[in-house]
C-alpha positions in Angstrom: 182.2 130.0 136.9 179.7 132.9 135.0 181.1 133.4 131.0 182.0 136.6 130.3 179.5 139.2 128.6 181.3 139.6 125.3 179.7 140.7 121.8 180.3 137.2 120.9 178.3 135.4 123.5 175.1 137.8 123.3 174.9 137.3 119.1 175.1 133.4 120.1 172.5 133.8 122.4 170.6 135.5 119.4 171.8 133.1 117.3 170.3 130.1 119.4 166.8 132.6 120.1 166.1 132.6 116.6 167.1 129.0 116.3 164.6 128.2 118.5 161.9 130.8 117.4 162.3 129.2 113.8 162.1 125.5 115.2 158.7 126.7 116.9 157.3 128.1 113.9 158.1 124.9 111.8 156.3 122.7 114.4 153.0 125.0 114.4 152.4 125.4 110.9 153.6 122.0 110.6 150.7 120.9 112.6 148.1 123.1 111.2 148.8 121.5 107.7 148.6 118.4 109.2 145.1 119.2 110.8 143.7 120.9 107.7 144.7 117.8 106.1 143.2 115.7 107.9 139.9 117.7 107.7 140.0 117.6 104.0 140.3 114.0 104.4 137.3 113.7 106.7 135.6 116.0 104.4 135.8 114.3 101.3 134.8 111.3 102.9 131.4 112.2 104.8 131.0 114.0 101.0 131.2 110.5 99.3 129.2 108.7 101.9 126.6 111.7 101.0 126.6 110.5 97.6 126.2 106.7 98.4 123.3 107.2 100.6 121.7 110.2 98.3 122.1 107.3 95.4 120.3 105.0 97.4 117.6 107.3 99.0 116.9 110.2 96.8 114.9 110.8 93.7 115.4 112.0 90.4 112.0 112.0 89.1 110.0 115.4 89.6 106.5 114.8 91.3 104.6 115.4 88.0 101.4 113.7 86.8 102.0 112.0 83.3 100.0 114.6 81.6 102.0 116.9 83.0 105.1 116.1 82.3 105.9 115.7 79.2 109.5 116.8 79.3 110.4 114.4 81.8 111.7 111.0 81.8 109.7 109.1 84.4 109.6 105.5 83.5 109.7 103.2 85.8 112.7 100.6 86.1 114.2 98.3 88.5 117.8 101.0 89.3 115.2 103.9 89.6 111.8 102.2 91.7 112.5 104.0 94.5 112.7 107.7 92.7 108.9 106.8 91.5 105.4 108.7 92.7 102.3 106.6 92.7 101.4 109.1 90.2 103.5 108.1 87.4 102.4 104.4 88.2 99.8 103.2 85.7 99.5 99.9 85.4 99.9 98.8 89.2 99.9 96.2 92.1 98.9 97.1 95.3 100.8 96.0 98.0 97.7 93.5 100.1 98.2 94.1 104.0 95.4 91.5 105.1 96.6 88.4 107.8 100.2 90.2 108.1 100.0 90.7 112.1 103.2 91.3 114.1 105.0 91.4 110.3 102.5 94.3 109.0 105.2 97.1 109.8 108.3 95.4 108.3 106.5 93.8 105.4 105.2 97.0 104.4 108.4 98.9 105.0 110.2 96.4 102.6 107.2 96.4 100.3 108.2 100.2 99.5 111.7 100.2 99.5 111.2 97.3 96.6 109.0 99.6 95.1 105.9 99.2 95.6 103.9 102.5 95.8 99.9 101.5 96.1 99.4 100.0 99.9 95.7 98.4 100.9 94.6 97.8 104.1 91.3 98.0 106.2 90.4 99.6 109.6 89.7 95.7 111.0 91.8 94.5 113.4 90.2 91.0 113.1 92.0 90.3 109.8 94.2 93.7 109.8 97.0 95.7 111.7 96.1 99.1 110.6 98.2 100.9 113.2 101.5 98.9 111.7 100.7 99.7 108.2 100.5 103.2 108.8 104.4 102.8 110.5 105.7 100.7 108.1 104.6 103.2 105.3 105.8 106.6 107.9 109.1 104.5 108.5 110.2 103.8 104.5 108.8 107.0 103.5 111.5 109.1 105.6 113.7 106.6 105.5 113.5 106.6 101.1 112.9 110.8 101.0 109.4 110.1 99.3 106.5 112.7 100.7 102.8 111.6 101.0 102.1 112.1 98.0 104.5 109.7 96.1 102.3 106.7 98.5 98.6 106.0 97.6 97.0 104.9 101.0 93.8 102.5 100.5 91.6 101.5 104.2 88.2 100.6 104.3 85.1 100.6 106.2 83.8 96.9 107.9 80.5 96.7 109.1 80.1 95.3 112.9 79.5 91.3 110.9 82.8 91.7 109.9 84.7 92.6 113.2 85.9 91.1 116.0 83.3 91.7 118.6 86.3 91.8 121.3 88.1 94.4 119.2 86.0 97.3 117.2 87.4 100.7 115.8 84.3 102.2 116.9 81.8 102.1 119.4 80.0 99.1 118.8 76.6 100.4 120.1 76.9 103.5 117.8 74.5 104.6 115.4 75.2 103.2 112.3 76.4 106.7 110.8 79.1 107.4 113.8 80.5 104.2 113.7 81.5 105.0 110.0 82.9 108.8 111.5 84.6 106.8 113.7 86.4 104.4 111.8 87.6 106.5 109.0 89.0 108.5 112.2 90.5 105.7 113.4 91.9 104.9 109.9 93.3 109.0 109.6 95.4 108.3 113.2 96.5 104.6 112.7 97.8 105.6 109.3 99.4 108.8 110.4 98.1 110.8 107.4 95.6 114.1 107.7 93.8 112.0 103.8 93.3 109.0 103.2 93.2 108.4 99.3 90.9 105.7 98.8 88.2 104.3 101.1 86.0 101.0 100.6 83.0 100.0 101.8 84.4 96.6 102.8 81.0 94.5 101.3 77.8 95.7 101.2 76.1 96.3 104.1 72.7 93.8 104.9 70.2 96.0 103.4 70.4 98.4 100.4 69.2 101.2 102.5 72.4 100.5 105.3 74.8 100.6 102.1 73.7 104.0 101.0 73.9 105.1 104.6 76.9 104.4 104.5 77.8 105.9 101.5 76.5 108.8 102.6 78.7 109.2 105.6 82.1 108.7 103.7 81.0 111.1 100.8 81.3 113.6 103.7 85.1 113.1 104.2 85.4 113.8 100.5 88.0 115.0 99.2 88.9 116.5 102.1 90.0 113.6 103.7 89.2 111.2 101.5 90.3 112.0 97.8 87.7 108.8 96.6 85.9 105.7 97.4 84.9 102.5 96.5 83.4 99.3 97.3 85.0 95.2 97.8 83.0 92.1 97.7 80.1 93.5 95.5 79.7 90.3 92.5 76.2 91.3 91.9 75.9 93.5 88.7 72.6 95.0 89.7 73.6 96.1 93.0 76.9 97.7 91.8 74.6 99.6 89.0 72.4 101.0 92.1 74.8 102.0 94.1 76.7 103.9 91.2 73.2 105.6 90.4 73.0 106.2 93.8 76.2 107.5 94.7 76.8 111.4 94.5 80.7 110.5 94.6 80.7 107.6 92.1 82.7 104.5 92.9 86.0 104.6 91.4 87.4 101.0 92.8 85.6 97.6 92.5 87.8 95.0 94.6 86.3 91.9 94.4 88.1 87.6 94.6 89.3 86.9 91.4 88.0 83.3 90.5 85.8 80.9 88.4 82.8 81.0 90.6 82.1 84.3 89.6 82.7 83.4 85.9 86.0 86.1 87.2 83.4 88.7 87.2 83.2 89.5 83.1 80.3 91.6 83.5 81.1 93.9 86.5 84.8 94.0 84.5 82.8 95.3 81.6 80.8 97.4 84.0 84.3 98.8 85.3 85.1 99.7 82.4 82.2 101.9 80.9 82.1 103.4 84.4 85.6 104.6 84.5 86.1 102.4 87.9 89.5 100.2 89.0 89.0 96.6 88.8 90.8 95.4 91.9 91.3 92.0 92.2 92.3 89.8 95.5 92.8 86.2 95.7 94.3 86.4 92.6 96.7 83.9 92.9 95.3 81.3 95.4 92.1 81.0 93.1 94.2 80.0 90.1 96.2 77.7 91.5 95.6 74.9 88.6 96.2 77.1 85.6 98.9 78.6 87.5 100.6 74.9 88.0 99.3 73.5 84.2 102.3 72.9 81.5 100.7 75.6 78.7 101.0 78.1 81.6 104.3 77.4 82.6 105.7 77.4 78.9 104.1 80.9 78.6 105.6 82.2 81.8 109.2 80.8 80.5 108.5 82.7 76.8 108.3 85.8 78.8 110.9 85.6 81.6 108.0 85.2 83.8 107.3 83.3 87.0 103.3 81.6 86.9 102.8 84.2 89.2 104.2 87.2 87.4 102.5 86.4 84.3 98.9 86.8 86.1 99.5 89.5 87.4 100.7 90.4 83.7 97.7 89.3 82.2 95.6 91.3 85.2 97.5 94.4 83.6 97.4 93.8 80.0 93.5 94.0 80.6 93.7 97.2 82.5 93.0 95.6 86.0 95.1 96.0 89.8 96.1 92.9 91.1 96.8 92.8 94.7 99.9 91.2 95.7 100.3 89.9 99.9 103.9 87.6 99.3 106.4 88.2 102.3 108.7 86.8 99.9 111.3 89.7 98.8 111.8 87.6 96.5 108.7 87.9 95.1 108.1 91.7 95.5 111.4 91.8 93.4 109.7 89.9 90.9 106.1 92.3 91.0 108.1 95.0 90.8 110.3 93.9 87.8 107.4 93.2 86.1 105.5 96.9 86.8 108.9 97.6 85.4 108.3 96.3 81.8 105.0 97.3 81.6 105.6 100.7 82.6 108.3 100.8 79.8 106.4 100.1 77.4 106.9 96.3 77.0 103.9 94.5 75.4 103.8 91.7 77.5 101.0 90.0 76.3 99.1 90.2 73.0 95.2 89.3 72.1 96.1 86.1 71.3 97.9 85.2 74.4 95.5 87.0 76.4 92.6 84.8 75.3 94.7 81.9 75.4 95.1 82.8 79.1 91.4 83.3 79.7 91.2 79.7 78.6 93.7 78.2 80.5 91.8 79.8 83.4 88.3 78.0 82.8 86.6 81.9 81.7 83.3 81.0 80.1 
């Protein structure tokens, strides 16, 4: 039976239609508000996560040389190591990459993440994995947010005498000059950079004439693709003086073993100070284990809140030298960075008397 189409019926129909439309509008409004709140919550969560990432990876310190940063605090602390450029770190410890093999890239990444900004390697597959050094540096720089100038990269030209004859980075039968050029180009590729901060002649050549031939070729790359030159394993003061006098681009680095068999390079270190050359030490811990294990050494280390090893590094830096650390331990990396941090903050770890005491304990004559 169809209800009569009366005015009352029409009003009821219109009322129900309005109520239905109102319900739909309410549902739509609630949905919009809910979606909006959900988006707002999501954005806040994303921003919060971004802030955490920035706090860990970004760097606040400006990229300025020390003399250009009068109004900026570039003091290194263990909390802001990731914000520091190599240009702010004097003195410093270099991370050495010899004998790391397949662990090289991960250890280099870890060293930079812990706060190292100076990396030492060599174009010598026999003892170094230079391509993995480049991979570790690039990965760390991208992850932390560092630019190329924040990391100081040092490599070496190694003569054929120091290479594995079955795995050389250059043509074995090429002229010496071409070997040097090929080695430099290989290092640029391996390290994934367009310039290298420092290239060392790994050791003097067989003759002075060959040494100078190598040096002249390295000089060709300065300053565009190589910023500075140096030499390692040079233990004769006369030979170092001769090279310094012959060189057009003077050696800025002398890297040697630091041990009693050469009386700790006392004469050479004095020459470095005179020439404005940085003395870098390797074998710094290994060659001096007995001194570092002595009760007197351990006592001083404990008083300074250091390990025997980091006291040795403090000793070297106090003397104006640059030690290499080749540790694979993350704990030791942190300890090394901590002593750099303390010195960067202006803390005087050792006075003159303590330096003399440590020199005597080392057996320095």
